[in-house]
N, C-alpha and C positions, 0 to 999 in steps of 0.2 A: 194537676199542675198545668200551667199555661205554657204553650210552646215557646213563647217569646222570652221566658225567664230561664236563665242558665243557672244550673246548680254548680257548686264549686267543683264537683267531679267532672262535669261536662266542660267547664271552663279549662280545667287542667288538661283534659284530653284534647280539646281544641288547640290550646296553647302548645301542647306537645306536637300535635299534628302540624301546626303552622311552623314550629321550630324545625321539625324534621324536613318539611318541604323546603324551607329556606336553606338548610344545610345541604340537601340534595341539589338544589339549584346552584349553590356556591361550589359544590364539588364538580358539577357538570361544567360550570363556567371555568373553573381552574383547569379541568381536563382539556377543554377547548384551547385555553391559553398554552397549556403544556404541549399539546399537539402542534400548535402553530410554532412554538419555539423549537420543537423537535424537527419540524419540517424545515425551518430556517437552518438548523444545525446540519441536517442532511444535505441541504443545498450547498452549504459552506464546505462540508466534507467532500462533496462531489467536485467542487471547484478545486479543492486542494489536490484530490486524486488526479484530476485532469492536468493540473500543473505539473505534478510529479511525473505523470506519463510523458508529457511533452518534454520535460527536462531530461528524462531518461532516454527518450528517442534521440534527442540532440547529443547526449553523452555517447550513446551507442554509435551514432554516425561519426562523431569525432574520433572515437576509439578505432573504428574501422578505417577511417582516413589515415590516422597515424600508423596503424599496422601496415596499411598498403604502402605508405611512404617508406617505412623501414624495409619492407620487402623489395621495393624498387631500388633502394640503396644496395641491397644484397645482389639483386639482379644486374645492376649496372657496375658492380665491382669487377676487378680483373680476375678474381678467384672463381672457382667452380665447385659444383657439388662434389663432396668427398675430399676436397682440398680447400676448405674455406680459410680465409685470413682470420686473424684474431678478432678484428672489428666485426666481421660478418658472423663469426661464431658467437660473439656476445649478443649480437642482434637476434640471431636465431634462438639462442637460449632464452633470451628475454621474452620472445614471442611464444615459446612453447609453454603450454599450461602444465601444471603439476601432473595431471593425468598423462599427458603426452610424454613428459619426462620419464614417468614410471614405465610407460610402454616402451620407450626407447631403451631404458635401462634393462627391461626384461628381454627385449630383442637382442641387445648387446650381450647379456649374460648367456642367452641361448647360443649365440654365435661363438662366444668364448668356450662353451662346453664342447661344441663341435670341433 
């Protein structure tokens, strides 16, 4: 047989090989595109997280400022610790976290027992 002549079996194998190579090339191209899209998504997520962090920092600063203002109102009031007026009692209760309230209640219960 002459080497330049292709048999049907050789042609099928070569066509299959070429098809496989083309599919692999397309898969690799798609993978590159997917990675580029994923990279863009990660950059976007990073910007979103950074924005959330900045907003949260602003929120925390504002929250701290408001709490400080409320405490200044209590400090500037005519009443004193242990004998707070109704307004200052409301402010102090609003500033106390649930955990603090529980601790205060536990301390009060202990004092009541004594």
